[in-house]
N, C-alpha and C positions, 0 to 999 in steps of 0.2 A: 557860548563858545561856538565859533563857526566850525563847520565840518572839516575844514582844512587846517585848523589849529591843532597844535600839540600842547598838552598840559600835563605836567607831572604832579602827582599827588602822593605825599608821604603818608603812609598808613600808621599814624601815631596817636597816642592819647592826647586829647585837647588840653589837658592841664599844663603840661610842660613842653609838648612838642618834641619829645625825645623817644627813641626806640630803647626798649629795655630787653636785654637778652638774659638767659638763665645764668645763675651763678656757677662758677667753675672753681674746683679745688686748686689751691696753690700746689705746684709740683706736678700738675697734669702734663704728660708728655705730648709732643706734637701729634703722634699717631693715635693718641687717645682723646685729644681735644674734641669736644662735640662740635659738629657742624651746626651753626645757628643761622637763622635767616631773618632778614627784614624785607618788607615788601615795598616796591615802588609801583604805582598804578598810573598808567597812561589813560587819562579820562577823555582824551580827544580821539577823533577818528583817524588821524594821520599817525604813521609810525614815527618813533623818535629814537634817537641815538643818545646814550648817556655815557658820561665818563666821570668817575669819582676820583677826585684829587686825593691821593693817599700820602701826600707830603706830611700831613699832620701825624700820620702813623709812623713815618720815618723819624720825625722829630721826637716822638715818644720813645722810639727805639734808642735814640742817642741819649735821652734822659735815663734810660734803663740799662746803661752800660753796654749797649749793643744788642740787648735781648729784645726780640720782636714779640711784644705781648699781644698784639692784635694783627690779624692777617685778613685781608679781603681777597677772596679767590677770584672774583669776577668784577674788576673795577671798570670794565668797558663792556658795553652791550647794546642791544637793540630791543625795544619794546614795541610790538605791534599795537595798532590802534585798539582802544577798548580792551587792553590786556594788562598783565602784570609781569614783573620780573622780581625774582628773589635775589637779594644781595647775600652772598654766602660768606659768613664770618667765622673765624676760629680765634678764640680768646684764650690766652695762656697767662694767667696772673702771676706776678712775682711776689705780691704781698696780699695779705688778707685786708682788702680795702675796696672802696668804690672807685671805679675808673670812669672817666668821661672822655670820649673821642668825638671831635667835630671834623667833618669832612665836607668839602664843597662838591656838589654834583652839578656838572655842566651838561645841559641837554639841548638838543636841537632837532627840528623836524618841521613838518608842515607841507603845504602844497609845493609843487615844483615852481621855482621862481619866487616863492613867498616863505622861504625857510626862516625861522626865527631861532635865536639862541638865547637861552635863559640859564640862570644859576640859582640853586637852592643850597641850603646848608642842612645836613643831617647830623643829628647828635645821637650817639649810642652810649647808653649807660651800661656798665658791666660791674660785676661784683666778684671779687676773689675771696674765698673763705678758707680757713684752716680746717682740714678734715679731721684733725685730732680733737678739736674742741667744739665744732658745730657742723651741722649738715642741714642747709636750708631746704633740701629736697624731702626731708622726713617730717615736715610740719604737718600736723593733723588738720583735716578739713573741719571748718566750723559746723556745728550741729544744724540740722534743718530748722529747729525751733528758733534760732537766732535770726532767721530770715535772710541770711547771707547766701544760702545755697537753695536753688529751686528744688521742690520735692521730686522724687523719682517718678 
């Protein structure tokens, strides 16, 4: 990567390339919806400007009878070279189910006179749960003997 190039890296697990945010209870109000973040990393030396196309979120709103179930608070921004930006999401599930949102991210940057524009797709998995029947936040941690948790 040349020093004047910009390159956006999505910090996601390699298995499926999707961001996963924490589950939220059905019926959570807007003022109580947790602020959740996903990270975008600019691995180049040049600053880049990004813009997330939220039209898919608007389409989901129409499918949900006008209810906005996913909100992105900062769809436009700047990421300095070798730095990160956090996309700020608020998820308000209507039903106890898994949701998938796909948004295009257009970004541009580079040296003066050598600006490049590229596009990536980010996918965000969300899960709404019924607090009367389940609470995924109270799951117990596996024991140390199983090898799934490092010893203290």
